[in-house]
C-alpha positions in Angstrom: 174.0 -56.3 -19.5 174.1 -57.3 -15.9 170.7 -57.8 -14.5 169.0 -59.2 -17.6 167.8 -62.7 -17.9 168.0 -64.6 -21.2 164.9 -62.8 -22.5 165.4 -64.2 -26.0 165.0 -67.6 -24.4 161.4 -66.5 -23.7 160.6 -66.5 -27.5 156.9 -66.7 -27.3 156.3 -68.7 -30.4 155.2 -67.9 -33.9 153.2 -64.7 -34.1 152.5 -65.0 -37.8 153.5 -68.3 -39.3 153.3 -66.9 -42.9 156.1 -64.4 -42.1 158.1 -66.3 -39.6 157.6 -63.8 -36.8 158.8 -64.2 -33.2 158.4 -62.2 -30.1 161.6 -61.4 -28.2 161.4 -60.6 -24.5 163.9 -59.4 -22.0 163.3 -59.2 -18.3 165.1 -57.2 -15.7 166.2 -59.8 -13.2 168.3 -57.3 -11.2 167.4 -55.4 -8.0 167.6 -52.0 -9.6 165.8 -50.3 -12.5 167.6 -50.1 -15.8 166.9 -48.6 -19.2 166.6 -50.4 -22.6 166.8 -48.6 -25.9 167.6 -49.3 -29.5 167.2 -52.5 -31.5 168.5 -55.9 -30.3 171.2 -57.4 -32.5 169.9 -60.8 -33.8 171.9 -63.3 -35.8 170.3 -66.4 -37.4 171.8 -69.8 -36.6 174.8 -70.4 -38.8 173.9 -67.7 -41.4 176.2 -64.7 -41.8 175.0 -61.2 -40.9 172.2 -60.0 -38.6 168.6 -58.9 -38.8 168.1 -55.4 -40.3 166.6 -52.7 -38.0 162.9 -52.1 -38.6 161.4 -48.8 -37.5 163.1 -45.9 -35.7 164.3 -46.5 -32.2 163.5 -43.8 -29.6 166.4 -41.6 -28.4 168.1 -42.0 -25.1 165.8 -39.5 -23.4 162.9 -41.9 -24.3 164.6 -45.1 -23.3 162.3 -47.7 -21.7 162.7 -47.9 -17.9 162.5 -51.4 -16.6 161.9 -51.8 -12.9 162.9 -55.2 -11.4 160.7 -58.0 -12.9 159.5 -55.8 -15.8 160.0 -56.8 -19.4 160.6 -55.2 -22.8 159.7 -56.7 -26.2 160.9 -56.6 -29.8 159.5 -58.3 -32.9 161.7 -60.5 -35.1 160.5 -61.0 -38.6 162.3 -63.7 -40.8 160.4 -62.6 -43.9 158.0 -64.4 -46.2 159.3 -67.7 -47.7 160.2 -66.3 -51.1 162.8 -68.9 -52.0 165.8 -66.6 -51.6 166.5 -67.4 -48.0 167.1 -70.3 -45.7 165.5 -72.0 -42.7 167.3 -71.8 -39.3 166.6 -73.5 -36.1 168.2 -71.0 -33.7 169.0 -67.3 -33.1 171.4 -65.4 -30.9 170.8 -61.9 -29.5 172.9 -59.3 -27.9 172.0 -55.8 -26.8 172.8 -52.9 -29.1 174.8 -50.8 -26.7 178.0 -48.7 -26.6 178.9 -50.2 -23.3 182.3 -51.8 -23.0 180.8 -54.5 -20.8 181.3 -58.0 -22.3 178.1 -59.6 -23.6 177.3 -63.2 -24.0 174.8 -63.8 -26.7 171.4 -65.1 -25.5 170.4 -68.1 -27.6 167.0 -69.6 -28.4 165.6 -72.4 -30.5 163.5 -71.2 -33.4 162.5 -74.4 -35.2 161.8 -73.8 -38.9 162.4 -70.0 -38.8 162.6 -68.9 -42.5 165.0 -66.1 -43.0 164.5 -64.1 -46.2 167.7 -62.7 -47.6 166.1 -59.3 -48.1 163.1 -58.9 -45.8 164.2 -60.1 -42.4 164.1 -57.4 -39.6 163.9 -56.7 -35.9 161.9 -53.9 -34.3 163.3 -51.6 -31.5 162.5 -52.5 -27.9 159.0 -51.4 -26.8 157.1 -51.8 -23.5 154.4 -54.1 -24.8 154.2 -57.3 -26.9 151.4 -56.1 -29.2 153.4 -53.1 -30.4 156.6 -55.2 -30.9 154.9 -57.2 -33.6 153.0 -54.4 -35.3 155.8 -51.9 -36.0 
């Protein structure tokens, strides 16, 4: 995804400490507008697997247009500490795209993020932070 900065590095802290929620943010650092759609692919530290998709992503015709300097957001929910999961200190994120461009996972520290084995999830990209954490 040429033109994107390490948006996941902009993890804006715990949204709801009881459910280990984080706000993911990507920013268009390029000189041209681009489009964002779908769910980010998020993996949790050294755990196998990835976050499950939460909510329906808009179709390509409704992709979010990001002008240079503009951002999109997704909500990452680790799930309630129910004793079935593990705590991780980092995540990695790539874009869910059918492009054949190579992607380097964006990484961020998430100290104490509890990842439930059955209730972790990530929302689709949206154009505002509030909606990202309420889907």
